[in-house]
N, C-alpha and C positions, 0 to 999 in steps of 0.2 A: 504493500500500500504506500509506503514511503517513496519507493521508486516511481510509482504512478503519480504521486504528487509532484515529484521532481520533474518528470516528463511533462506534466500538465503545465507547470510553472514556466517551462521554457517556451510555451506557445503564447504569444501576446494576447490573443482573444480569450483563451482559457484563464490566463493570469488575471485579466480584468474581471472575469466572472467570479473567480475565487476571492479577489479583493472585495468585490461587491457583496458577496455572501458574508464575508467576514464583517463588513461594515454594518449590514443589517443585523447580524448577531450582536454586535456591540451596542447598537441602538436598542435592541431588545433587552439586553442586560442593564442598560442605563435606565430604561423604563421600569425594570424590576427593582431599582433602588429609589424610585420616587414614592414617598409615602402618601397614602390616601388621607385627606383631611378628616379630622374628628376621630382618629384612631390612635391609640397609644400602642406603638409597636412592641415596646418592652413588655407590657402586660400581656399582649397577644402571644409573644414568643414563649413566655413562661407557661401560659396555659397550654400551648401546643406541646411543650416538653412533657407535661403531665399526661397528655392524650396520645403521645407518640407510640405507646405499646398497646393501644386499645384496638387497633385494626379497623377503625371506622373509616367512613368515606373521606374524611378530611385528611387523614394520613396519605391516602391514595392521591388526592388532589395536590397535596403538598409535594409529592414526588414528581408529578407531571409538571409542576410550575417551577421546579428548582428552588424550593424554599420560599418563593415569593408569597405563597398562600399563607404561610405561618407568620410572615412579616406584615401582611396587610398592605402590600404595595400596589401600584397601579396595575401591574401584570399578575395579580394574585390568581385570577382564573386561568390565565395563560391559554394553552391550546385545548384544554379539556372540553369547553362547549363545542368547539369545531369537531373534535374527535367523536364526541357523542352524537352530534348531528350527522356526521358521515356514516356512523354505524346505523343510526335510525333510518336514514334515507336508503342506505344500501340494502337493509332488510326489507323495507317497504317496496323497493324496486321489484322484488320477487313476489310480493303479496298483492300489489295494486297494479292492474293492467295499464292505466295511463302512465305511471312511472316506468313500467317495463317497456312500454312503447318508446318513451323518450330515450331509454338506455340503448335501444337498437337503432336510433336515428343518426348515429355517427357523431361527428364533432358538434353539430348544432344541438343535438339532444343532450350531449354531455354538458354543454354550456348552460342549458336550461336547468339541468340537474344540479350543477354547481351553484346556480342562483338560488334554487330552492334550498340547498344545503346551507347557504349563507343566511337566509331568512330564518331557517330552523335554528341555526347557531345563535342568532340574535335573541330569539325567544328563550333558548336555554340559558344564554348569558344573563338575561334579566332575571330569570327564575333563580339561578344559582347565586347571583348577587344578592337578591332579596333573602334567600334562605341563609346565606352567610351572615347577612346583617342581623337577622333574627337570632341566629346562634350567638353572635357576639353580644347582642342585647340581653339574652336570657341567661347565658352561661358564663360570661366574663364581665369584667369591669373595664374593658378596653375602650369603650365609647367615652369620648372626652366631653361630656356634658353632665350636669347634675340634675337632681329632681326638681331643683328650684327654677331651672330654665323653663321658659314658656313653651307652649305647644308648638308655636311656629318654629322655634329654634330646633326642636326635636324633629319635626317633620322635614325641615330644611336640611338638617344634617343627614337624615335618612335618605333623602333624594340625592344629595351630593355623593354619599358613599356608594349607593347603588349605581349611579351614573358613571362614577369613576371606574368601578369594577367592570361595568359593561363596556365602556369606552376602551379600557385596557385590553379586554378580550378581543374586541374588533380590531384594535391596532395590531395585536398579535397576528390575527388572521391576515390582515393587509400586508404585514411584513413577510409572512410566510408566502403569500402569493407573489410578492416581489422577487423572492428568492427563486420560486418555481419558474417565473417568466424570464428573469434576467441573470440569475445566478446558477449554481450547481446543485442538482438534486431536488428532492421534494422539500419545499419550504417548511411545512408544518413539522415534518420529521426532523429537519435540521434544528429548528427551534426547540423541539422536545429533547433532542440530543444535547443541545447547549445547556438547557436547564438542568439535566441530570449531571452533566460534566461539571457544572458550577458547584454542585453539592460535594464533588469528589474530595477537594482539599479538606473541608471540615470533617467529612466522614473518616478520612485517613488519619487526621489529627486525633479524632475521637477514639479510633481503634487503637492507635499506638499509645494513647494516653492511658489505656488499661495496663500497659506494660510497666508504667511507673508505680503502680500499686504494689503493696506488700505481698499480695498473693502471687506465688511463683507460677501458678497454672496459666496466668495470662501471658507470660513470656513464651509459652508454648502454643497456646490457642490462637493468638493473634497472627504469628507467622504462618501457622497451619491454615488459618482462614484465607490468607492471600495466596498460598500455594493452591488451595482449592479454587480460588478465583481464576488462577491461570489455567488450570485444567478445565474449568467451566467455559472459559473463553474459547479454548481449543475445541471443546465439544460443540459449542454454539456455531463456530465457523464450519465445522464438519457437517452438522445437521442442516445448516443453511444451504450448503452446496450439494447435499445428498439428494439423489433423485432415482426413481425407478424408471428405467427406459423400456418401454413396450415396443417391440419391433413392428414396423408397419411396411407392408409390401404393396406397391401400386401396380395394377395391371397395365400391360401395354395396350395402346390403342393408336390406330393410324388414321389421321385426318389429312386427306389429300396425299401429298408426298412427304408429310412430316409424321414422325412417330413421337407420341407423348407417353409419359409414364414409364413404367418398367424399372424404376429405381427403388431401392430399399432405404428406409429411414427409420426413425423411432419417435414415439410419443413420450416426452418427458413428464413425469409426475413427481413433483417435489414432495419430500417427506414432511417438511415443515411448511405446509401450504397456507395455514391460517395465520402464521406469524404470532404476534403477541396478543391478538384480539381475544382468543378464548380466556386468557388470564385476566384481561381487563373485564370481560363479562362476569367471570366467576368472582373476581375481587369486588366488583360493584354489588353483586347479589349477596355475598357473604358479609359485606359491611353494613347492610340495611339494619339488622337488629341492634348493633352497637350504635348506629347513627340515631335510631329512634330513641335511644336512651338519653340523648342530648336534649330531647324535647319532652319526653314522658318519663317521670321518675317512677321506677318500679317499686311496688310495695315489698317490704322486707319479708322474705319467706314465701312470696307469691309465685304463681306459675311463670309470669313474665320474667322475674328475676332468675328463675331456674333456666329459662330459655336463654337469657343473656349469658349466664355462666357457661352453658354449652357452646354458645357462639363466641366465647372468648378466644382471642388470638392464640393463646397458649394451650387451649383445651384440645385433647386428641380428636374429639369428634369434629372440631373445626377443620383440622387438617384433612381428615378423611372425606368430609363433605366437599371441601375445597378441591381436592384431587378428583373426585367424581364429577364435579361440575365442570372442571377444565376438560375432562375427556368428553363429556356430553356436549359442551359448547363447541369443542373442536369438530366433532362429528356434524353438529348442526351447521357450522359455518362452511365446512367443506362441501356438504350436501347442497348448500345454497350456491356455492361458487362453481362446482363441477357437476354437470349433468351427464351421466353415462349414456343416456338415450340420445341426447343431442350429439355427443361425440361419435357414437356409432353411426348415426344418420349422416354426419359430415363425412365420415370415412367412406360410407357406401356411395355418396354422391361424387366423391373424388376417385372412385374405383380403387379404394384402398381397403386393406383387410389385415387382420392380425394372423400371421402364419399358424395354421393348425386350428384356427377358430373360425367357424362359419359366420358370415355377416348376419345382422339382425339381432334377435334376442340372445343367442349364444355370446355374441360380442358384448352386449350390455351386461350380461351376467358375469362375464370374465372381468370386465372393467370394474364392476361393483365389488367383486371379491378382492381384486388388487387394491382398489382405493380403500376398502375397509381395513385391510392389513396395514397399509401405509399410514392411514389416519390414526390407527391405534398406536403405532410406533411413535408418530409425531406427538400424539396426546400425552403419552407416557414421558416423552422428553420435556414437554412444557410443564407437566405436573412436577417432575423432578426439579426443574429450575425454580418453579414458584414455591415449592415446599422447602427448599434448601434453608432459608433463614429460620423457619419454624423449627425444623429438625435440628439444625446446628445450635440454636438458642436453647432448645429443650434439653439437649444432651450435654452441653458444655456450660450453660448458664451465662454465656456471652451474648449480649444483644447485638445482632448484626445490623450495622447501619445501612449498608448498601446491599439490597436484595438481589436475587437472581433475575427478577423481572427487569430491573434497571440495567443490569449487565446485558441482558438479552436485547433490550431496546438499543443500547449504545452500540453493541457489536453489529446488529442488523442494519442500523442506519449507516454505520461506517462502511460496511460491505456494499450496501446499495449505492452509496455515494462514490465509492471506488469503481464500481461497475459503470456508473454514469460517466465518470471521467474517462475510463477506458473506451467506452463507446464513442465519446466525443473525439478522442484522439484517433480512433480508428477511422472515423469519417474524414479526418484531416490528413490521414496517411502520415502520421508522425513517425519519422525514421527511427527514433530511439525506442518507440513502443513496438513497432513491427519487428525490429531486430530482436 
């Protein structure tokens, strides 16, 4: 990857794109340092430190925002509204015929879907900003007004806080779109990558701070943790590139004096097809009970309190349900993305077939069996990555600051950006790359 960056930097056009991308990331990080009016960031951060091990939805949002959510800055919501909007519209595309029709209309249809996604992200931004404000109002003393202030002052501060969070979210979306159009890679992914990387120094300092404690076990557990991180990165790179290649043979056909087809190729099916989305789905679902605790105080000894104990981040049942949900959502997402019937029909129309498998239903059944096995393997991989912080914390007592999901996002975005650079250099026939 370093060699790819060196080769890209040698091309003036790509160098401008890289610098432009870096500039947008800097602007995004500057926005993450601008405090929202009427909020006490020190009180907010101390409250988040108490909530860090609860596994609620705010811990998840804080990871996506690069700690901006816990600081109450302008970019507190970051990319999360847009990611949620993309997921919602993507799922509705397969459920609603009008959206499905737009998805099949090519470039114009995708532009309309992008516009619908942005409007959906706006609605989600307003809702999340309002919910965040209510949480701060009910659970913390971070709001900088007193009970003696008038009603107008309270309403005005509420409007300002919600508008700032919403504006920051849309500024993030706009910055991401600028990277996608004029920079390198997917803009939203790059900003998500930058937010997680921004947490890295503080996480490393926190981890190695354990080594200064009197307990000698931390002098072994912390280096062991980073050795596991290295093996995890290698595994993620391997699984991202892993694919099952199904051989495809095209029949020969003669049109006039020309002969078409007759070549053999393959149909690649990636092992990790769904990426990090199943983890995000499962994480959002598992965080609902602990999130409701912020708004509804359970009665001591009641059923709701017992349910919350089961859904505690450190409870074994939490880990088991989390793992099962990741597998289920992985199958769900892959089934939405890959239709064996459609693939079999496309092969038949192109006079292609899988050697040893008859066209039609036998091909569909074969593709389903292959996809089922690959999806299960990919789901177990995602489950292992997601459960690593829980398992390591439970067995060693060391709270893992940087989870496997964050590493998966960082490595996946880095690999995708490197592939984008390589494709751009290939189009320009860069001598250093081709050699």
